[in-house]
C-alpha positions as CSV (number, residue, x, y, z in Angstrom):
1,M,0.0,0.0,0.0
2,A,1.3,3.4,-0.9
3,P,2.2,5.7,2.0
4,S,-0.3,8.4,2.9
5,V,0.4,12.1,2.9
6,Q,0.4,12.0,6.7
7,D,3.0,9.2,6.7
8,L,5.3,11.4,4.6
9,A,4.8,14.6,6.6
10,V,7.4,14.0,9.3
11,P,10.2,12.7,7.1
12,A,9.6,15.6,4.7
13,A,9.7,18.1,7.6
14,V,13.0,16.5,8.8
15,L,14.5,16.5,5.3
16,G,13.4,20.1,4.8
17,A,14.9,21.2,8.1
18,G,18.1,19.4,7.2
19,V,18.3,21.1,3.9
20,A,17.7,24.5,5.5
21,L,20.5,23.9,8.0
22,V,22.9,22.9,5.3
23,L,22.0,26.1,3.4
24,V,22.5,28.2,6.5
25,R,25.8,26.4,7.2
26,R,27.0,26.8,3.6
27,F,26.0,30.4,2.9
28,Y,26.1,32.1,6.3
29,F,28.5,30.3,8.6
30,H,30.9,28.9,6.1
31,P,34.2,30.8,6.5
32,G,35.3,30.6,2.8
33,I,38.4,28.9,1.4
34,C,41.8,30.5,0.7
35,R,42.5,29.7,-2.9
36,S,45.9,31.4,-3.1
37,Q,48.7,29.0,-4.3
38,R,51.5,31.2,-3.0
39,V,54.5,29.2,-1.7
40,M,56.1,30.7,1.4
41,A,59.5,29.1,1.1
42,G,62.1,31.5,2.5
43,K,59.5,33.3,4.6
44,T,59.2,33.5,8.3
45,V,55.8,33.6,10.0
46,L,55.1,34.1,13.7
47,I,51.8,32.8,15.1
48,T,50.7,33.4,18.7
49,G,48.6,30.7,20.3
50,A,49.8,28.1,17.7
51,N,49.4,25.1,20.0
52,C,45.7,24.5,19.3
53,G,42.6,25.5,17.4
54,I,42.9,28.0,14.6
55,G,46.5,28.8,15.4
56,K,47.6,25.2,15.0
57,A,45.6,24.8,11.8
58,T,47.2,27.9,10.4
59,A,50.6,26.7,11.3
60,L,50.0,23.4,9.5
61,E,48.8,25.2,6.3
62,L,51.8,27.5,6.3
63,A,54.2,24.6,6.9
64,R,52.7,22.9,3.9
65,R,53.6,26.1,2.0
66,R,57.2,25.6,3.2
67,A,57.3,28.6,5.5
68,R,59.5,28.8,8.6
69,V,56.8,28.9,11.3
70,I,57.5,30.2,14.8
71,M,54.8,28.8,17.1
72,A,54.5,31.1,20.1
73,C,52.8,29.2,22.9
74,R,52.1,29.8,26.6
75,D,52.4,26.1,27.3
76,L,55.7,24.8,25.8
77,Q,54.7,21.1,26.2
78,K,51.5,21.6,24.3
79,G,53.3,23.6,21.7
80,R,55.8,20.8,21.1
81,Q,53.0,18.3,20.9
82,A,51.3,20.5,18.4
83,A,54.4,20.6,16.3
84,A,54.7,16.8,16.5
85,D,51.1,16.5,15.3
86,I,51.8,18.9,12.4
87,R,54.8,16.8,11.4
88,K,52.4,13.8,11.0
89,H,50.7,15.6,8.2
90,T,53.7,17.4,6.5
91,T,57.4,17.3,6.5
92,D,57.6,20.6,4.6
93,G,58.5,23.9,6.2
94,E,60.3,24.5,9.5
95,L,58.7,24.6,12.9
96,V,60.1,26.5,15.8
97,V,58.3,26.4,19.2
98,K,58.9,29.2,21.6
99,H,57.4,30.3,24.9
100,L,55.2,33.4,25.0
101,D,52.7,34.3,27.7
102,L,50.6,37.3,26.6
103,A,49.3,37.7,30.1
104,S,52.8,38.8,31.1
105,L,54.4,42.0,29.7
106,A,57.7,40.7,30.9
107,S,57.2,37.5,28.9
108,V,56.3,39.5,25.8
109,R,59.4,41.6,26.2
110,Q,61.7,38.6,26.7
111,F,60.1,36.8,23.8
112,S,60.5,39.8,21.5
113,E,64.2,40.2,22.5
114,E,64.8,36.6,21.6
115,I,63.1,37.1,18.2
116,L,65.1,40.2,17.4
117,K,68.3,38.5,18.3
118,E,67.7,35.2,16.5
119,E,65.5,36.1,13.5
120,P,67.0,38.1,10.6
121,Q,63.5,38.6,9.1
122,L,59.8,38.4,9.9
123,D,57.5,38.3,6.9
124,V,54.1,37.7,8.6
125,L,53.0,38.3,12.2
126,I,49.7,36.6,13.1
127,N,48.1,37.8,16.3
128,N,45.9,34.8,16.9
129,A,46.0,33.9,20.6
130,G,43.1,34.9,22.8
131,V,40.8,34.2,25.7
132,F,37.0,34.2,25.6
133,Q,34.4,35.2,28.2
134,T,36.5,34.5,31.2
135,P,35.4,35.2,34.7
136,F,36.9,38.4,36.1
137,L,40.6,37.6,36.2
138,T,43.7,39.7,35.9
139,T,47.0,39.4,34.1
140,E,50.4,39.3,35.8
141,D,50.4,43.1,35.4
142,G,46.9,43.7,36.8
143,F,45.0,44.1,33.6
144,E,41.6,42.5,33.1
145,L,42.5,39.2,31.4
146,Q,40.6,39.6,28.1
147,F,41.7,43.2,27.6
148,G,45.2,42.3,28.7
149,V,45.7,39.2,26.5
150,N,43.6,39.9,23.5
151,H,44.6,43.6,23.1
152,L,47.5,44.8,25.3
153,G,49.7,41.7,24.9
154,H,49.5,41.8,21.2
155,F,49.8,45.6,21.1
156,L,53.2,45.4,22.9
157,L,54.4,42.4,20.9
158,T,53.6,44.1,17.6
159,N,55.2,47.3,18.6
160,L,58.4,45.6,19.8
161,L,58.7,43.7,16.5
162,Q,57.7,46.6,14.3
163,D,61.2,47.5,13.2
164,L,61.9,43.9,12.2
165,L,58.7,43.9,10.1
166,K,59.8,47.1,8.4
167,R,63.2,45.6,7.6
168,S,61.5,42.6,6.1
169,A,59.0,44.6,4.0
170,P,56.9,43.8,2.1
171,S,55.5,42.1,5.3
172,R,52.1,41.7,6.9
173,V,50.4,41.8,10.3
174,V,47.2,39.8,10.6
175,V,45.0,40.5,13.7
176,L,42.3,38.0,14.7
177,S,39.1,39.8,15.6
178,S,35.5,38.6,15.6
179,Q,32.1,39.6,14.4
180,L,31.3,40.1,18.1
181,Y,33.2,43.3,18.0
182,R,29.9,44.8,16.9
183,R,28.7,44.4,20.5
184,G,31.7,46.1,21.9
185,K,32.3,49.5,23.4
186,I,35.5,51.3,24.4
187,D,34.9,52.9,27.8
188,F,38.1,54.6,28.8
189,H,36.8,54.8,32.3
190,N,36.4,51.1,32.6
191,L,39.0,49.4,30.3
192,N,40.0,47.0,33.0
193,G,36.5,46.3,34.3
194,E,37.2,48.0,37.6
195,I,33.8,49.7,37.7
196,Y,31.7,46.9,36.3
197,Y,32.5,43.6,34.5
198,D,30.5,41.4,32.1
199,R,32.4,38.5,30.6
200,A,30.6,38.6,27.2
201,A,31.0,42.4,26.9
202,G,34.6,42.1,27.9
203,Y,35.3,39.8,25.0
204,A,33.4,42.0,22.5
205,N,35.2,45.1,23.8
206,S,38.6,43.4,23.3
207,K,37.7,42.4,19.7
208,L,36.6,46.0,19.0
209,A,40.0,47.1,20.4
210,N,41.6,44.7,17.9
211,N,40.0,46.4,15.0
212,L,40.8,49.9,16.2
213,F,44.4,48.8,16.8
214,T,44.5,47.4,13.2
215,R,43.3,50.6,11.7
216,E,45.6,52.9,13.7
217,L,48.7,50.7,13.1
218,A,47.9,50.6,9.4
219,R,47.8,54.4,9.4
220,R,51.1,54.7,11.3
221,L,52.8,52.2,9.0
222,E,51.6,53.6,5.7
223,G,54.4,53.8,3.2
224,T,56.7,51.4,5.1
225,G,55.7,48.3,3.1
226,V,54.1,46.7,6.2
227,T,50.4,46.0,5.8
228,V,48.0,45.4,8.7
229,N,44.6,43.8,8.4
230,S,42.1,42.2,10.8
231,V,40.0,39.1,10.2
232,S,37.1,37.2,11.6
233,P,37.6,33.4,11.4
234,G,33.9,32.8,11.8
235,M,32.2,30.5,14.3
236,V,34.6,27.7,15.0
237,W,34.6,24.7,17.3
238,T,37.8,25.1,19.5
239,N,38.6,25.1,23.2
240,L,38.3,28.9,23.2
241,G,35.0,28.6,25.0
242,R,36.4,26.6,27.9
243,H,35.5,29.3,30.4
244,V,31.8,29.2,29.4
245,H,29.8,26.8,31.5
246,H,26.2,25.8,30.7
247,P,23.8,23.5,32.6
248,L,23.9,19.9,31.4
249,W,20.5,20.1,29.8
250,K,21.6,22.9,27.6
251,K,24.7,21.0,26.5
252,V,22.7,18.0,25.6
253,L,20.1,20.0,23.8
254,F,22.3,22.4,21.8
255,A,25.6,20.4,21.4
256,P,24.5,18.6,18.2
257,L,23.3,21.8,16.6
258,A,26.5,23.6,17.7
259,M,28.7,20.8,16.2
260,F,26.8,21.2,12.9
261,L,26.9,25.0,12.7
262,L,30.4,25.6,14.0
263,G,33.3,25.3,11.6
264,T,36.4,23.3,12.1
265,P,39.8,24.8,13.0
266,W,40.8,24.2,9.4
267,E,37.8,26.2,8.2
268,G,38.5,29.0,10.7
269,A,42.1,29.2,9.5
270,Q,41.1,29.9,5.9
271,T,40.5,33.7,6.2
272,V,43.6,34.0,8.4
273,L,45.6,32.2,5.7
274,Y,44.0,34.4,3.1
275,A,45.1,37.6,4.8
276,A,48.6,36.2,5.3
277,V,49.4,35.0,1.8
278,A,46.9,36.0,-0.9
279,E,48.5,37.8,-3.8
280,E,45.6,40.1,-4.3
281,L,46.2,41.6,-0.9
282,D,49.7,42.8,-1.6
283,G,49.8,46.4,-0.5
284,V,46.2,46.2,0.9
285,T,46.1,47.6,4.5
286,G,43.7,48.7,7.2
287,R,40.9,46.4,6.1
288,Y,38.7,43.7,7.7
289,F,38.1,40.3,6.2
290,R,35.6,37.5,6.8
291,Q,34.8,34.4,4.6
292,C,38.0,35.3,2.6
293,K,36.6,38.6,1.4
294,E,36.6,42.1,2.6
295,S,33.8,43.1,4.9
296,P,32.7,46.6,5.9
297,L,33.4,47.7,9.5
298,D,30.8,49.4,11.7
299,Q,31.4,53.0,12.6
300,A,32.6,52.1,16.1
301,A,35.6,50.3,14.6
302,T,36.5,53.1,12.2
303,D,36.4,56.0,14.7
304,E,39.9,57.6,14.2
305,G,39.6,59.6,17.4
306,V,38.9,56.6,19.5
307,A,41.6,54.5,17.7
308,K,44.2,57.2,18.4
309,K,43.2,57.6,22.0
310,L,43.2,53.8,22.6
311,W,46.7,53.7,21.1
312,E,48.0,56.4,23.4
313,V,46.4,54.8,26.5
314,S,47.7,51.4,25.5
315,E,51.3,52.8,25.1
316,K,51.2,54.1,28.7
317,L,49.7,50.9,30.1
318,V,52.4,48.7,28.5
319,G,55.2,51.1,29.3
320,L,56.1,52.3,25.8
321,Q,55.7,55.9,26.9
């Protein structure tokens, strides 16, 4: 007997929902693919937070392109294990694992001194490391952790390596931001969360700071041959959310959907890789990319007055003034 319309209703609804999710995943959440074939032999690339997630995936792809990849990691043991994992997939390129704790300005300075002493060139700096929605914690120097690691640590690192980047020109700086920057606000009276603190807002604020830093650095480096661009890697399944805790029922209910919608570290690395190697971005600076194409920034991220003030405040906080 042929199935009735009622018998087919549920399977059809499930199939329709599945198709809809695939389309959403494909056209809205998919991060794009870097199609550049550029080989990076003879180039040195430094990646912060390269021991896991997007940083590790980016390191693998750059090693495949025969780059010398400096993996800057807070946990040396995990960094060495990540390098060993990469070597299971490619023997190309060169991997160097070094210690860097972005929650310590002393560590950033020591690391930078070693790089300047040991490396004759730096072709690409990828500011990848970050923390996400942490409870209120402070860095070694007393800064709120998300602002301190995501912004100030990379701000100091990039400034200390700036002359090496200039000598290596044409060179690039790639800053990882997030679409969540749109929820951010730069409150100069509460940069460290000393008046009030919200972990989600703290992350968004730090990502807005990343975009403002990118724009101001690009302006200051104009004409030097060093380009600076920020990227959103998209929604990616990594351990970045380790500080976010949900009730068990929420995990059970939403985990399958999250696993379907969130991209892999390889997918998340695509726009990072694009900004680091794509030939069409030679000389392009001060832009924001997502899904391997340029994306317009909201007004809050292009405010030159706020960007300049944030730069000046950051200089004082990290001891560059």
